[in-house]
C-alpha positions as CSV (number, residue, x, y, z in Angstrom):
1,X,96.8,97.4,75.0
2,X,97.1,98.3,71.2
3,X,99.6,96.0,69.3
4,X,101.3,99.2,68.2
5,X,102.9,98.6,71.5
6,X,103.6,94.9,71.7
7,X,107.6,95.2,70.6
8,X,108.0,97.1,73.6
9,X,108.1,93.7,75.3
10,X,108.6,89.8,75.0
11,X,105.5,87.2,75.7
12,X,106.4,85.6,79.1
13,X,105.6,82.2,77.6
14,X,107.3,79.8,74.5
15,X,106.6,76.7,73.6
16,X,108.2,73.9,75.4
17,X,111.1,72.1,73.8
18,X,112.7,68.9,74.6
19,X,116.2,70.1,74.4
20,X,118.1,70.9,77.7
21,X,120.3,73.9,76.7
22,X,116.6,75.5,75.8
23,X,116.3,76.2,79.5
24,X,117.9,78.2,82.5
25,X,117.8,77.6,86.3
26,X,116.9,81.6,87.6
27,X,115.7,82.5,91.4
28,X,112.2,83.7,91.5
29,X,110.5,84.2,94.8
30,X,112.8,82.5,96.8
31,X,113.0,79.3,94.9
32,X,115.2,77.9,91.9
33,X,112.6,77.1,89.0
34,X,113.7,76.0,85.1
35,X,112.4,78.3,82.7
36,X,112.9,78.4,78.7
37,X,115.1,80.9,77.6
38,X,113.4,84.2,76.8
39,X,115.1,83.7,72.8
40,X,112.4,81.4,72.6
41,X,109.1,83.5,73.7
42,X,106.6,83.1,71.3
43,X,105.3,86.1,69.6
44,X,103.3,89.0,71.9
45,X,99.7,88.3,70.6
46,X,98.3,90.6,73.5
47,X,99.4,92.9,76.4
48,X,97.6,93.9,79.6
49,X,98.5,95.7,82.7
50,X,96.8,94.9,86.1
51,X,95.9,97.6,88.0
52,X,94.6,97.5,91.8
53,X,93.1,100.1,94.1
54,X,95.3,100.2,97.1
55,X,92.5,98.9,99.0
56,X,92.3,95.8,96.9
57,X,96.0,95.5,96.7
58,X,95.9,95.4,100.9
59,X,93.5,93.0,100.9
60,X,96.0,90.6,99.3
61,X,96.8,87.7,101.6
62,X,100.2,87.7,99.8
63,X,101.3,91.4,100.6
64,X,103.6,91.4,103.3
65,X,103.4,94.0,105.9
66,X,106.5,95.6,104.8
67,X,105.2,96.0,101.6
68,X,101.7,97.4,103.3
69,X,103.1,100.0,105.2
70,X,105.2,101.0,102.3
71,X,102.3,101.6,100.1
72,X,100.2,103.1,103.1
73,X,102.8,105.7,103.5
74,X,102.9,106.4,99.7
75,X,99.4,107.8,99.3
76,X,99.1,105.7,96.1
77,X,95.5,105.3,94.9
78,X,96.5,101.9,92.7
79,X,99.3,99.6,92.4
80,X,100.5,98.6,89.2
81,X,100.0,94.4,90.0
82,X,101.5,93.1,86.5
83,X,102.5,93.5,83.0
84,X,101.1,90.5,81.0
85,X,102.7,90.3,77.5
86,X,100.9,86.9,76.5
87,X,100.8,84.4,73.4
88,X,99.1,81.2,72.9
89,X,95.9,80.2,74.4
90,X,94.7,82.0,77.3
91,X,96.9,81.0,80.5
92,X,95.6,79.5,83.6
93,X,97.2,79.8,86.7
94,X,100.8,77.9,87.1
95,X,100.9,74.9,88.8
96,X,102.4,76.6,91.7
97,X,99.7,79.1,91.7
98,X,96.7,76.7,91.7
99,X,98.0,74.9,94.4
100,X,98.6,78.2,96.4
101,X,95.5,79.4,96.2
102,X,93.8,76.1,97.2
103,X,95.6,76.0,100.3
104,X,93.7,79.8,101.1
105,X,96.0,82.2,99.0
106,X,92.9,83.0,97.5
107,X,89.7,84.2,99.0
108,X,87.9,83.3,95.5
109,X,89.3,79.6,95.8
110,X,87.8,78.4,99.3
111,X,84.4,78.4,97.5
112,X,85.3,76.4,94.4
113,X,83.6,72.7,94.6
114,X,85.3,69.7,94.0
115,X,84.2,69.8,90.2
116,X,85.3,73.2,89.5
117,X,88.8,72.0,91.3
118,X,89.0,69.0,89.1
119,X,88.3,71.3,85.7
120,X,90.7,73.9,86.7
121,X,93.5,71.0,87.5
122,X,93.1,69.6,84.0
123,X,93.5,73.0,82.4
124,X,96.5,74.0,84.2
125,X,98.2,70.7,83.5
126,X,97.2,70.5,79.6
127,X,98.4,74.5,79.0
128,X,101.6,74.0,81.5
129,X,102.4,70.6,79.5
130,X,102.8,72.7,76.0
131,X,103.8,76.2,77.3
132,X,106.7,77.7,79.4
133,X,107.4,80.4,81.0
134,X,110.3,82.1,79.7
135,X,113.4,84.3,81.5
136,X,116.8,85.5,80.7
């Protein structure tokens, strides 16, 4: 999206801090996790939206049956999946999402070789050692 739209959002990440007070606990998808406070978000460098066709969205193994029924009844042709305001290097998967995908949560991950998995794991670790997701 054009840079003129960056002011409408804050980046979803910031550089990790060693100050405990810079972090907050928040519940997300049924789990309590640690997040960097939003005021420490890095400046937005890119902004994108992720849109799936309804067919692609409904084939996602993470879509619950109630959600699938709601989408099917809506008559929607597409689903807005995410708004991504990024900063820093391109983020790999989060550690949780990486493991989730390896455990069968992503059709593509089933085909990764051991070398690809090790390479991706190193990328995930390097990124998440420096950057942290922010929250309010």
